[in-house]
VEXDREN-2710 file (C-alpha; in Angstrom, 1 decimal):
% VEXDREN-2710
k/r/px/py/pz
1/MET/161.6/80.0/91.0
2/LEU/162.0/83.5/91.2
3/THR/162.6/85.8/88.4
4/THR/165.7/88.1/88.2
5/GLN/164.2/90.3/85.8
6/SER/164.0/93.8/86.4
7/TYR/160.1/94.8/86.9
8/GLN/158.9/98.2/87.6
9/HIS/155.7/96.7/89.2
10/HIS/154.7/93.6/91.5
11/MET/151.2/92.6/92.5
12/GLN/150.3/89.6/94.5
13/TYR/146.7/88.2/95.4
14/LEU/145.4/85.4/97.3
15/ILE/143.3/83.2/95.0
16/THR/141.0/80.1/95.3
17/HIS/141.3/76.7/93.9
18/ASN/138.6/77.4/91.3
19/ASP/140.7/80.4/90.4
20/TYR/144.2/78.4/90.3
21/SER/142.9/75.9/87.9
22/ALA/141.4/77.9/85.5
23/LEU/144.6/80.5/85.6
24/ARG/146.7/77.5/85.2
25/SER/144.6/76.1/81.7
26/ARG/144.5/79.3/80.5
27/LEU/148.5/80.2/81.3
28/ALA/150.0/77.1/80.2
29/ALA/148.0/78.0/77.0
30/ALA/149.3/81.6/76.3
31/ALA/152.5/80.1/77.1
32/PRO/153.3/76.9/76.6
33/ASP/157.1/77.4/75.9
34/ALA/157.8/80.0/78.6
35/THR/156.9/77.6/81.5
36/GLY/158.3/76.0/84.7
37/SER/157.5/75.0/88.1
38/ALA/159.9/74.8/91.2
39/CYS/159.4/73.7/95.2
40/ILE/160.8/76.7/97.0
41/HIS/161.5/77.1/100.4
42/THR/162.0/80.5/101.7
43/LEU/162.9/82.2/105.1
44/LEU/162.2/85.7/106.0
45/PHE/164.7/88.0/107.8
46/ASN/162.3/90.8/108.4
47/ALA/159.4/91.2/110.8
48/TYR/155.8/91.3/110.0
49/ARG/152.6/92.0/111.9
50/SER/151.4/88.6/110.3
51/ALA/153.2/85.4/109.8
52/ALA/150.4/84.1/107.9
53/LEU/151.2/84.8/104.2
54/PRO/153.5/88.0/104.2
55/SER/154.0/90.2/101.1
56/LEU/157.9/91.1/100.5
57/ASP/156.9/94.3/98.2
58/GLY/156.3/97.9/98.5
59/GLN/158.5/98.4/101.7
60/ASP/160.6/101.3/102.6
61/GLU/163.3/99.4/104.3
62/PRO/165.3/96.6/102.7
63/LEU/164.1/93.1/103.1
64/PHE/166.0/89.8/102.8
65/ALA/165.4/86.1/102.6
66/LEU/167.0/82.9/101.7
67/HIS/165.5/80.7/99.2
68/TYR/166.5/77.2/97.5
69/TYR/164.5/75.1/95.5
70/ASP/163.5/71.6/94.8
71/ASN/164.5/70.2/98.3
72/ASP/168.1/70.7/97.8
73/PRO/169.9/73.3/99.8
74/THR/173.5/72.8/98.5
75/TYR/173.2/76.6/97.0
76/LEU/170.6/79.2/98.4
77/LEU/169.7/82.3/96.8
78/LEU/170.0/85.4/99.4
79/GLU/167.5/87.9/97.8
80/LYS/167.2/91.6/98.9
81/ARG/164.0/93.7/97.9
82/LEU/163.7/97.3/98.4
83/ASN/160.2/98.6/97.0
84/ASP/159.9/97.7/93.4
85/THR/163.9/96.6/93.3
86/ARG/165.7/93.0/93.7
87/THR/169.0/92.1/93.9
88/THR/170.4/88.8/94.5
89/ALA/173.6/86.9/95.9
90/MET/174.4/83.4/96.0
91/VAL/175.1/81.7/99.2
92/ALA/176.6/78.0/100.1
93/GLU/175.1/75.3/102.1
94/ALA/178.0/75.6/104.6
95/GLU/177.5/79.7/104.6
96/CYS/174.1/79.5/105.8
97/ARG/174.4/76.7/108.6
98/ALA/176.6/79.5/109.7
99/LEU/174.4/81.9/109.9
100/LEU/171.4/80.4/111.4
101/ALA/174.1/79.2/113.8
102/GLY/174.5/83.1/114.5
103/GLU/178.0/83.4/112.6
104/THR/177.9/86.5/110.3
105/GLY/181.7/87.4/110.1
106/TRP/181.5/85.4/106.5
107/LEU/179.3/88.1/104.8
108/LEU/182.2/90.6/105.3
109/ASP/184.7/88.4/104.1
110/ARG/182.6/87.6/100.8
111/ARG/183.3/91.1/100.0
112/ASN/179.6/91.2/98.3
113/PRO/177.3/94.6/98.6
114/VAL/174.1/92.9/98.9
115/LEU/175.7/90.3/101.6
116/ARG/177.6/93.2/103.1
117/GLU/174.3/95.5/103.5
118/PHE/172.5/92.1/105.1
119/HIS/175.3/92.1/107.5
120/ASP/174.7/95.9/108.4
121/SER/170.9/94.7/108.9
122/LEU/171.3/91.5/110.9
123/THR/174.1/93.7/113.2
124/GLU/172.9/97.3/113.1
125/GLN/168.6/96.5/112.9
126/MET/168.7/93.3/115.1
127/LEU/167.0/91.3/111.9
128/LEU/166.0/87.8/112.8
129/PRO/165.0/84.8/110.9
130/ARG/161.0/85.5/111.1
131/VAL/158.9/83.2/109.0
132/LEU/160.0/80.0/106.7
133/LEU/157.5/79.3/104.2
134/THR/157.3/76.5/101.8
135/TYR/155.4/76.1/98.6
136/GLN/155.2/75.0/95.0
137/ARG/155.4/77.8/92.1
138/GLU/154.5/77.5/88.5
139/PHE/155.7/80.4/86.5
140/TYR/155.1/81.7/83.0
141/SER/157.2/84.4/81.3
142/LEU/154.3/86.3/78.7
143/ASP/155.2/89.1/76.4
144/SER/158.7/89.0/75.6
145/LEU/159.6/88.8/79.3
146/ASP/157.8/91.9/79.7
147/LEU/155.2/90.3/82.1
148/TRP/155.7/87.4/84.6
149/ILE/153.1/85.6/86.6
150/ALA/153.4/82.8/89.4
151/LEU/150.9/80.6/90.9
152/ASP/152.1/79.6/94.0
153/THR/150.2/76.2/95.6
154/ASP/150.3/74.9/99.1
155/ILE/152.0/77.8/100.9
156/ARG/152.8/76.5/104.5
157/THR/154.3/78.2/107.1
158/THR/156.4/78.1/110.5
159/LEU/158.7/79.3/112.8
160/GLN/161.4/76.5/113.2
161/HIS/163.9/78.4/111.4
162/MET/166.4/75.8/112.4
163/ASP/164.9/73.7/110.1
164/PHE/165.1/75.4/107.1
165/LEU/167.7/73.4/105.2
166/ASP/165.9/69.8/106.3
167/PRO/162.9/69.4/104.1
168/GLU/161.9/66.3/105.5
169/THR/161.7/68.2/108.9
170/LEU/160.0/70.8/107.7
171/ALA/157.6/69.0/105.9
172/ARG/156.8/67.3/109.5
173/ASP/156.4/70.7/111.1
174/THR/153.8/72.3/108.8
175/ALA/152.0/68.7/108.5
176/GLY/148.4/69.5/108.4
177/GLN/148.2/73.1/107.5
178/GLU/145.8/73.8/104.3
179/GLY/148.3/75.5/102.2
180/GLN/147.1/78.8/100.6
181/LEU/147.4/80.2/97.4
182/ARG/148.7/83.3/95.8
183/MET/149.0/84.7/92.4
184/GLU/152.0/87.1/91.5
185/VAL/152.1/89.2/88.8
186/SER/155.5/91.4/87.5
187/TYR/155.5/93.9/84.8
188/SER/157.2/96.7/83.7
189/HIS/154.8/99.1/81.8
190/THR/151.2/98.0/81.1
191/ILE/149.6/94.6/81.5
192/PRO/148.6/93.8/77.8
193/ASP/144.9/93.7/77.5
194/TYR/144.4/90.1/76.3
195/VAL/146.4/89.5/80.0
196/LEU/144.1/91.2/81.9
197/ALA/141.0/89.9/80.4
198/LEU/142.3/86.1/81.5
199/LEU/143.0/87.7/84.9
200/VAL/139.7/89.0/85.4
201/GLU/137.7/86.1/83.9
202/THR/139.4/83.5/85.6
203/ALA/140.1/85.1/88.8
204/PRO/137.2/87.7/89.8
205/LYS/137.2/87.1/93.4
206/ARG/141.2/87.3/93.9
207/LYS/142.0/89.2/97.0
208/PRO/144.9/91.9/96.8
209/LEU/147.8/90.4/99.6
210/LEU/148.6/93.7/101.1
211/ASN/151.8/94.4/103.0
212/ALA/152.0/93.3/106.4
END
């Protein structure tokens, strides 16, 4: 899932299948009681030069994304990211369907600052749904919650945003894609030496996922 912990630094890397196997084994051993997994569907509303695997970090303008987990869109999370700051608001399925149909008035009716800013961005900047991602996430919380690592596998994309709330149709939209793999590392101060050594040892060929 997504972490709601406030971290000062975020890094993303593309990794290989060998990297993933090694990292998964070592991280599970390092944090046996602080792990979890979820299937995540994400709809991005900001424009990117590349739709392959966009990054959400390091931008000067707020970026918005809707997420739901484990194929259940009953309640969604609207996430706003501005540089390294993240804020969220809950969204009901009916509200999301209204949004996909072009109805935005309810964003103001909720009187939530995140939803209000999202409304302003939609209307003033003409943001539109750009990229839909679906992927499996495994996450590990280490070092007293000051370090959070996620391994995302089978990342697939589509531009068919109207299928966002239909997991079965979404699966058909992305059938045949060779899903990419990604590692995300979030921390507040420094990465502990033993974790840094683990990352260097198990994923020496990982590539930084540059902002699009």
